[in-house]
MIMI-116813 format. One record per residue: residue number from 1; z, x, y of N, C-alpha, C, O in turn. Coordinates in Angstrom, 2 decimals, decimal comma, m for minus. Atoms other than C-alpha are relative to their C-alpha. Layout:
% residues N
ATOM  resi      n_Z      n_X      n_Y     ca_Z     ca_X     ca_Y      c_Z      c_X      c_Y      o_Z      o_X      o_Y
ATOM   NUM        Z        X        Y        Z        X        Y        Z        X        Y        Z        X        Y
...
% end
This chain:
% residues 85
ATOM  resi      n_Z      n_X      n_Y     ca_Z     ca_X     ca_Y      c_Z      c_X      c_Y      o_Z      o_X      o_Y
ATOM     1    m0,59    m1,31     0,42     7,43     3,72    m5,96     1,38    m0,02     0,37     1,68    m0,24     1,55
ATOM     2    m1,27     0,18    m0,09    11,09     3,74    m6,47     0,79     1,31     0,34     0,35     2,17     1,10
ATOM     3    m0,89    m1,12    m0,36    13,94     6,24    m6,36    m0,46     1,42    m0,52    m1,48     1,62    m1,18
ATOM     4     0,35    m1,50     0,33    13,97    10,06    m6,82     0,33     0,22    m1,36    m0,24     1,23    m1,77
ATOM     5    m0,26    m0,12     1,50    15,30     9,82   m10,56     0,72     1,34    m0,03     0,11     2,24    m0,61
ATOM     6    m0,56    m1,37     0,11    17,71    12,79   m10,21     0,48     0,35    m1,40     0,66     1,51    m1,79
ATOM     7    m0,37    m0,31     1,45    18,77    12,20   m13,88    m1,20     0,55    m0,87    m1,04     0,77    m2,07
ATOM     8     1,10    m0,46     0,71    15,38    13,41   m14,88    m0,68     1,26     0,73    m1,67     1,84     0,29
ATOM     9     0,59    m1,06    m0,78    14,77    16,05   m12,19    m0,25     1,25    m0,78     0,61     1,63    m1,58
ATOM    10     0,21    m1,25     0,68    13,18    19,24   m13,48    m0,37    m0,04    m1,30    m0,63     1,01    m1,88
ATOM    11     0,32     0,21     1,56    12,40    17,81   m16,98    m1,55    m0,13    m0,16    m2,07     0,13    m1,25
ATOM    12     1,57     0,09     0,20     8,61    17,22   m16,38    m0,27    m1,21    m0,63    m1,27    m1,29    m1,35
ATOM    13     0,23     1,16     0,80     8,99    13,71   m17,63    m0,26    m1,16     1,01    m0,51    m2,26     0,51
ATOM    14     0,14     0,94    m0,88     8,62    11,70   m14,49    m1,33    m0,57    m0,07    m2,27     0,19    m0,28
ATOM    15     1,32     0,54     0,10     5,75     9,24   m14,49    m0,65     0,05     1,44    m0,17    m0,58     2,38
ATOM    16     0,65    m0,15    m1,45     3,40    10,15   m11,49    m0,99    m1,12     0,19    m1,64    m1,10     1,24
ATOM    17     0,92     0,92    m0,11     1,27     7,12   m12,05     0,29    m1,02     1,46    m0,56    m1,28     2,31
ATOM    18    m0,19     0,66    m1,34     3,03     5,03    m9,26    m0,28     0,76     1,29    m0,68     0,16     2,29
ATOM    19     0,25    m0,72    m1,27     2,71     7,86    m6,71    m1,55     0,14     0,12    m2,05     0,19     1,24
ATOM    20     1,44    m0,21     0,05    m0,96     8,27    m7,62    m0,68    m1,30     0,42    m1,70    m1,25     1,11
ATOM    21     0,41     1,24    m0,26    m1,51     4,50    m7,36     0,27    m0,31     1,57    m0,50    m0,99     2,24
ATOM    22    m0,34     0,21    m1,41     0,20     4,51    m3,90    m0,99     0,65     0,86    m1,41     0,14     1,90
ATOM    23     1,21    m0,69    m0,72    m2,40     7,07    m2,80    m1,11    m0,69    m0,01    m1,75    m0,71     1,05
ATOM    24     1,03     0,93     0,00    m5,02     4,76    m3,90     0,03    m1,15     1,03    m0,92    m1,51     1,72
ATOM    25    m0,24     1,07    m1,22    m3,51     2,02    m1,65    m0,16     0,50     1,28    m0,67    m0,21     2,14
ATOM    26     0,09    m0,74    m1,25    m3,35     4,51     1,16    m1,37    m0,02     0,40    m1,74    m0,42     1,50
ATOM    27     1,48    m0,03    m0,16    m7,06     5,01     0,70    m0,63    m1,26     0,44    m1,40    m1,37     1,39
ATOM    28     0,79     1,23    m0,33    m8,07     1,52     0,64     0,64    m0,59     1,31    m0,13    m0,88     2,23
ATOM    29    m0,58     0,82    m1,10    m5,64    m0,05     3,19     0,21     0,70     1,22     0,05     0,08     2,27
ATOM    30    m0,19    m0,70    m1,18    m4,89     2,62     5,61    m1,31     0,68     0,60    m1,55     0,68     1,81
ATOM    31     1,14    m0,86    m0,31    m8,17     4,72     5,54    m1,39    m0,89    m0,17    m2,46    m0,48     0,29
ATOM    32     1,22     0,72     0,31   m10,69     2,05     4,48    m0,91     0,55    m0,85    m2,10     0,25    m0,76
ATOM    33     0,89    m0,69     1,08   m12,02     4,19     1,61     0,18    m0,70    m1,25     0,92    m0,29    m2,15
ATOM    34    m0,28     0,74     1,22   m12,40     1,43    m0,93    m0,67     0,75    m1,23    m0,13     0,76    m2,33
ATOM    35     0,54    m0,60     1,27   m14,84     3,40    m3,16     0,88     1,15    m0,56     0,99     1,39    m1,76
ATOM    36    m0,89    m1,25     0,46   m12,54     6,41    m3,32     1,30    m0,58    m0,67     1,76    m0,10    m1,71
ATOM    37    m1,20     0,77     0,74    m9,47     3,95    m4,01    m0,37    m0,34    m1,50     0,35    m0,02    m2,45
ATOM    38     0,49     0,45     1,18   m11,55     2,45    m6,81     0,02     1,18    m1,05     0,46     1,02    m2,18
ATOM    39     0,21    m1,02     0,93   m12,23     5,85    m8,32     1,40     0,39    m0,50     1,55     0,53    m1,71
ATOM    40    m1,46    m0,36     0,26    m8,44     6,77    m8,33     0,48    m0,92    m0,94     0,98    m0,53    m1,99
ATOM    41    m0,44     1,04     0,80    m7,64     3,50    m9,77    m0,58    m0,04    m1,48     0,16    m0,17    m2,45
ATOM    42     0,79    m0,27     1,12   m10,29     3,83   m12,47     0,57     1,14    m0,94     0,70     1,11    m2,17
ATOM    43    m0,53    m1,37     0,82    m8,91     7,29   m13,42     1,34    m0,34    m0,54     1,62     0,03    m1,68
ATOM    44    m1,35     0,48     0,36    m5,41     5,82   m13,65    m0,24    m0,85    m1,34     0,42    m0,62    m2,35
ATOM    45     0,30     1,04     1,11    m6,79     3,09   m16,04    m0,45     0,82    m1,18     0,09     0,67    m2,28
ATOM    46     0,46    m0,87     1,21    m8,70     5,68   m18,21     1,09     0,80    m0,60     1,19     0,98    m1,81
ATOM    47    m0,97    m1,03     0,69    m5,77     8,03   m18,56     1,04    m0,99    m0,83     1,59    m0,57    m1,85
ATOM    48    m0,85     0,60     0,84    m3,66     5,10   m19,72    m0,77    m0,54    m1,25    m0,22    m0,42    m2,34
ATOM    49     0,83     0,28     1,10    m6,37     3,75   m22,00    m0,03     1,23    m1,09     0,01     1,01    m2,30
ATOM    50     0,10    m1,13     0,91    m6,59     7,34   m23,46     1,32     0,43    m0,65     1,39     1,36    m1,46
ATOM    51    m1,29    m0,13     0,56    m2,93     7,17   m24,27     0,90     1,16     0,45     1,88     1,58    m0,17
ATOM    52    m0,69    m1,18    m0,59    m1,85    10,02   m21,97     1,13    m0,65     0,86     0,89    m0,99     2,01
ATOM    53    m1,15     0,70    m0,57     1,62     8,51   m21,09     1,22     0,83    m0,11     1,43     1,56    m1,08
ATOM    54    m1,34    m0,57    m0,14     4,97     9,79   m20,04     0,95    m0,87    m0,97     0,65    m2,00    m1,34
ATOM    55    m0,94     0,66     0,80     8,02     8,91   m22,16     0,45    m1,44     0,38     0,70    m2,29    m0,49
ATOM    56    m0,33     1,37    m0,35     8,90     5,88   m20,15    m0,96    m1,11    m0,42    m0,56    m2,27    m0,50
ATOM    57     1,03     0,86     0,36     5,55     4,26   m21,23    m0,22     0,16    m1,66    m1,22    m0,31    m2,21
ATOM    58     0,32    m0,19     1,44     5,99     5,28   m25,02    m0,59     0,97    m0,41    m0,84     1,04    m1,61
ATOM    59     0,77    m1,08     0,28     4,21     8,39   m24,81     0,87     1,37    m0,20     2,06     1,32    m0,50
ATOM    60    m0,73    m1,15     0,17     5,13    12,15   m24,97    m0,65     1,16     0,82    m0,43     2,36     0,68
ATOM    61     0,71    m0,78    m1,16     2,96    13,52   m22,12     0,94     0,46     1,20     1,73    m0,33     1,71
ATOM    62    m0,81    m0,46    m1,07     4,60    15,66   m19,47    m0,58    m0,59     1,38    m1,67    m1,16     1,37
ATOM    63     0,66     0,50    m1,30     4,10    14,71   m15,60    m1,07     0,65     0,17    m2,06     0,00     0,52
ATOM    64     1,14    m0,84    m0,26     1,77    17,50   m15,34    m1,19    m0,46    m0,87    m2,29    m0,56    m0,34
ATOM    65     0,89     0,33     0,91    m0,17    16,44   m18,29    m0,85    m1,34     0,35    m2,07    m1,46     0,21
ATOM    66     0,50     1,22    m0,51    m0,67    12,93   m16,99    m0,72     0,30     1,26    m1,88    m0,09     1,39
ATOM    67     0,83    m0,26    m1,18    m1,61    14,17   m13,60    m1,21     0,67    m0,17    m2,16     0,40     0,57
ATOM    68     1,35    m0,82     0,32    m4,27    16,70   m15,15    m0,93    m1,06    m0,57    m2,11    m1,03    m0,23
ATOM    69     0,92     0,90     0,53    m5,64    13,76   m17,14    m0,52    m0,87     1,07    m1,69    m1,25     0,98
ATOM    70     0,58     0,88    m1,17    m6,03    11,66   m13,91    m0,96     0,85     0,61    m2,07     0,36     0,83
ATOM    71     0,93    m0,79    m0,56    m7,68    14,65   m12,39    m1,40     0,01    m0,82    m2,47    m0,30    m0,30
ATOM    72     1,08    m0,03     0,81   m10,02    15,04   m15,25    m0,84    m1,26    m0,05    m2,04    m1,23    m0,31
ATOM    73     0,84     1,41     0,19   m11,06    11,33   m15,26    m0,60    m0,28     1,41    m1,48    m1,13     1,54
ATOM    74     0,56    m0,16    m1,33   m11,79    11,88   m11,55    m1,22     0,78     0,16    m2,05     0,60     1,05
ATOM    75     1,20    m1,05     0,08   m14,29    14,66   m12,47     0,58     1,31     0,22     1,67     1,56    m0,29
ATOM    76    m0,48    m1,43     0,05   m13,82    18,24   m11,63     1,45     0,11     0,53     1,80    m0,29     1,64
ATOM    77    m1,33     0,11    m0,33   m10,09    18,93   m11,82     0,29     1,14     1,07     1,25     0,94     1,81
ATOM    78    m0,20    m0,89    m1,13   m10,34    22,13    m9,47    m0,27    m0,64     1,39     0,33    m0,27     2,41
ATOM    79     0,34     0,53    m1,35   m11,90    19,97    m6,76     1,02    m1,03     0,36     1,33    m1,12     1,55
ATOM    80    m0,69     1,20    m0,45    m9,66    17,00    m6,78     1,52     0,43    m0,11     2,32    m0,14     0,63
ATOM    81    m1,69    m0,16     0,00    m6,07    18,48    m7,70     0,20     1,49     0,08    m0,07     2,32    m0,78
ATOM    82    m0,42    m1,33    m0,43    m4,90    21,52    m5,92     1,41     0,18    m0,54     2,16    m0,80    m0,50
ATOM    83    m1,34    m0,16     0,43    m1,69    23,01    m7,40     0,68     0,62     1,07     0,14     1,49     1,75
ATOM    84    m0,67    m0,66    m0,94     1,01    23,83    m5,16     0,43     1,42    m0,57     0,67     1,63    m1,75
ATOM    85    m0,22    m1,34     0,32     1,71    27,48    m5,06     1,61     0,32    m0,04     2,01     1,45    m0,30
% end
């Protein structure tokens, strides 16, 4: 995961996949939760295969749309993805 990308801040086009992949790495390497890490990685792969991509990858989906697609690929979006209030 790289810089904060201030040039696109607030536009809803930042790619969340790197951040979510980092969470999968945390699950695997820091917490020893290999099964859960694989589920997150598969959800990312499915989202990419389904073509739900932010503009940097040639798509037109928003950051939220990509995150929501990853949640759907994991299963119940209400269980897996809690929105910040």
